[in-house]
C-alpha positions as CSV (number, residue, x, y, z in Angstrom):
1,M,-12.9,9.9,-29.1
2,L,-13.2,6.5,-28.2
3,I,-13.1,5.8,-24.4
4,G,-12.3,2.4,-22.7
5,P,-15.5,1.2,-21.1
6,L,-16.2,-0.2,-18.0
7,L,-15.5,-3.6,-17.7
8,G,-17.0,-5.9,-15.5
9,L,-14.2,-8.6,-15.9
10,V,-15.1,-11.5,-13.3
11,P,-18.3,-12.5,-12.1
12,A,-18.5,-12.5,-8.3
13,C,-18.9,-16.1,-8.2
14,W,-15.7,-16.6,-10.0
15,A,-13.6,-14.1,-7.9
16,S,-10.5,-15.3,-6.2
17,T,-9.8,-14.2,-2.5
18,D,-5.9,-14.4,-3.5
19,A,-6.1,-12.2,-6.7
20,I,-6.1,-8.5,-7.4
21,E,-8.6,-7.8,-9.9
22,V,-9.4,-4.9,-12.2
23,T,-13.2,-4.3,-11.7
24,A,-13.5,-1.1,-13.9
25,V,-11.3,1.0,-16.1
26,A,-11.2,4.0,-18.5
27,L,-9.0,5.6,-20.8
28,R,-9.8,9.0,-21.6
29,P,-8.0,12.4,-23.0
30,S,-6.2,14.5,-20.1
31,P,-8.2,17.5,-19.5
32,S,-4.9,19.3,-18.4
33,E,-2.3,17.9,-21.3
34,P,-2.8,18.2,-25.0
35,D,-2.0,14.7,-26.9
36,A,-2.3,13.2,-23.3
37,W,-4.5,10.2,-22.0
38,A,-5.4,9.3,-18.7
39,V,-6.4,6.0,-17.0
40,S,-9.2,5.8,-14.2
41,A,-9.6,2.3,-12.8
42,D,-11.0,0.2,-9.6
43,F,-9.2,-3.0,-8.4
44,D,-10.3,-5.5,-5.9
45,L,-7.7,-5.9,-3.5
46,A,-8.0,-8.0,-0.2
47,L,-4.9,-8.7,1.8
48,G,-4.5,-12.2,3.1
49,P,-4.3,-12.7,6.8
50,E,-0.5,-13.0,6.9
51,L,0.0,-9.7,4.9
52,E,-2.5,-8.0,7.2
53,E,-0.6,-9.2,10.2
54,A,2.7,-8.2,8.7
55,V,1.3,-4.4,8.0
56,N,0.0,-4.3,11.6
57,R,3.3,-5.7,13.0
58,G,5.0,-2.4,11.1
59,L,6.1,-4.1,7.5
60,P,5.6,-1.6,4.8
61,L,4.4,-2.9,1.8
62,Y,4.7,-1.6,-2.0
63,F,2.1,-1.9,-4.5
64,V,2.9,-1.0,-8.0
65,A,0.4,0.0,-10.7
66,E,1.5,-0.7,-14.2
67,F,0.1,0.3,-17.6
68,E,1.1,-0.7,-21.4
69,L,0.2,0.4,-24.7
70,S,0.8,-1.7,-27.5
71,R,-0.1,-1.9,-31.0
72,S,-0.2,-5.2,-33.1
73,R,2.1,-5.9,-36.3
74,W,1.5,-9.0,-38.4
75,W,4.9,-9.1,-39.6
76,W,6.8,-8.7,-36.3
77,W,6.5,-8.6,-32.7
78,D,3.8,-6.0,-31.3
79,E,4.9,-2.3,-30.8
80,R,5.3,-1.1,-27.3
81,V,3.7,2.5,-27.8
82,S,3.8,4.0,-24.2
83,Q,4.4,2.4,-20.5
84,A,3.9,3.8,-17.2
85,S,4.2,2.5,-13.7
86,R,3.5,4.2,-10.2
87,T,4.0,2.7,-6.6
88,W,2.3,3.5,-3.3
89,R,4.1,2.5,0.0
90,L,1.3,1.1,2.6
91,S,2.6,1.1,6.2
92,Y,1.3,1.1,9.9
93,H,2.4,3.6,12.7
94,A,1.5,1.9,15.8
95,L,1.9,5.3,18.1
96,T,-0.6,6.9,16.0
97,R,-2.6,4.0,15.3
98,Q,-2.8,5.0,11.8
99,Y,-2.2,3.7,8.0
100,R,-0.2,5.8,5.7
101,V,-0.2,5.5,1.9
102,G,2.8,7.3,0.5
103,L,3.0,8.1,-3.4
104,G,5.8,9.9,-3.8
105,A,6.0,12.9,-1.4
106,Y,2.4,12.7,-1.0
107,V,1.3,10.9,2.0
108,Q,-2.0,10.2,3.3
109,R,-3.3,8.9,7.0
110,F,-6.3,6.4,7.4
111,A,-7.8,5.1,10.5
112,T,-8.7,1.8,9.0
113,L,-6.8,-0.7,6.7
114,P,-9.8,-1.1,4.2
115,E,-9.6,3.0,3.9
116,A,-5.7,2.8,2.9
117,L,-6.5,0.0,0.7
118,A,-9.4,2.1,-1.1
119,A,-6.7,4.8,-1.7
120,I,-4.5,2.4,-3.7
121,T,-6.9,0.7,-5.3
122,R,-8.9,3.6,-6.6
123,I,-7.0,5.3,-9.5
124,R,-8.3,8.6,-11.0
125,G,-6.7,10.7,-13.8
126,W,-3.4,9.3,-13.9
127,T,-1.7,10.3,-17.0
128,V,-0.1,7.3,-18.8
129,I,0.4,8.6,-22.6
130,D,2.0,11.8,-23.2
131,R,4.3,13.1,-25.6
132,E,7.5,12.6,-23.3
133,R,6.6,9.1,-22.9
134,L,6.2,8.7,-26.6
135,R,9.1,10.4,-27.5
136,S,11.4,8.2,-25.0
137,L,10.4,5.2,-26.7
138,W,10.4,6.4,-30.4
139,P,13.4,9.2,-30.1
140,L,14.4,8.3,-33.8
141,L,10.9,8.5,-35.1
142,D,10.1,12.1,-33.0
143,R,6.4,10.9,-32.3
144,E,4.6,13.2,-30.3
145,R,0.8,11.6,-30.5
146,L,-0.9,8.6,-31.2
147,R,-1.9,7.8,-34.5
148,P,-5.5,8.9,-35.1
149,N,-7.9,6.0,-35.8
150,E,-5.2,3.4,-35.3
151,H,-6.0,0.2,-33.0
152,Y,-4.1,-0.2,-30.1
153,Q,-4.3,-2.8,-27.1
154,A,-4.0,-1.4,-23.6
155,A,-3.2,-3.4,-20.3
156,L,-3.2,-2.5,-16.8
157,R,-2.5,-4.2,-13.5
158,L,-1.8,-3.7,-9.6
159,R,0.8,-5.8,-7.8
160,L,2.5,-6.4,-4.6
161,D,6.3,-5.4,-5.1
162,T,7.6,-8.6,-3.7
163,T,11.0,-7.5,-4.3
164,Q,11.0,-4.9,-1.6
165,L,10.1,-7.4,1.1
166,P,12.7,-8.4,3.3
167,K,14.7,-11.3,1.9
168,P,13.0,-14.1,3.9
169,L,9.8,-13.3,3.2
170,Q,10.6,-12.9,-0.6
171,M,11.3,-16.8,-0.3
172,N,7.5,-17.0,1.3
173,A,6.3,-14.8,-1.9
174,L,7.5,-17.7,-4.1
175,T,5.5,-20.5,-2.5
176,S,2.7,-18.7,-0.8
177,R,-0.5,-16.8,-2.5
178,D,-0.9,-15.2,0.7
179,W,2.4,-13.1,0.1
180,N,2.5,-12.8,-3.5
181,P,-1.6,-12.3,-4.5
182,A,-1.9,-12.9,-8.3
183,A,-2.0,-9.9,-10.3
184,E,-3.0,-10.5,-13.9
185,W,-3.0,-8.1,-16.9
186,T,-6.2,-6.6,-17.8
187,R,-6.2,-6.2,-21.4
188,F,-8.6,-3.8,-23.5
189,P,-8.8,-2.2,-27.0
190,F,-8.3,1.3,-27.5
191,T,-8.8,3.2,-30.6
192,P,-8.0,7.6,-30.3
193,E,-10.1,9.2,-32.5
194,I,-9.0,12.4,-34.6
195,A,-8.3,15.2,-32.0
196,K,-10.3,18.6,-32.6
197,N,-7.0,20.6,-32.3
198,A,-5.0,17.8,-34.7
199,P,-3.5,19.2,-37.8
């Protein structure tokens, strides 16, 4: 089975302080689900001074990780095979002097902002391809697994969800990189080999 390589994407001298960069990514078979694949990734995320001040004043920030898998077609637009997203809520509570990171019902508490950001920027074992997702995109084809040895294109990014900011701050996000750090898609090839238990 082919594993997405660890990618060193941007040399340190080129890295931008107002961008969210993917520094490593791998796509591997899920150990707990048959015909499922999980992504692990590391992001470089540093909040600008305005966003950091906003968090420390009690404004929650929402970060969204997005994954897409597609297959190129020479005769038509690319076929979208699978997609997934997850959202974290970053907040600060002045009474307890703790930062909180919520992912669904699961909440973690941290003493410092860098520790809280590390919980968001270090993804491990996130299932992004499984039978349910494949069926939901292609219900008429009843597709439940990837085609063995087919060439796919995977894409991943992490971004600040500016739509969840208060309305006045959404205007700031339109004009200021500090309020809307760039989050470009990182794309890499992916080819699943024939699984041992495949018919």
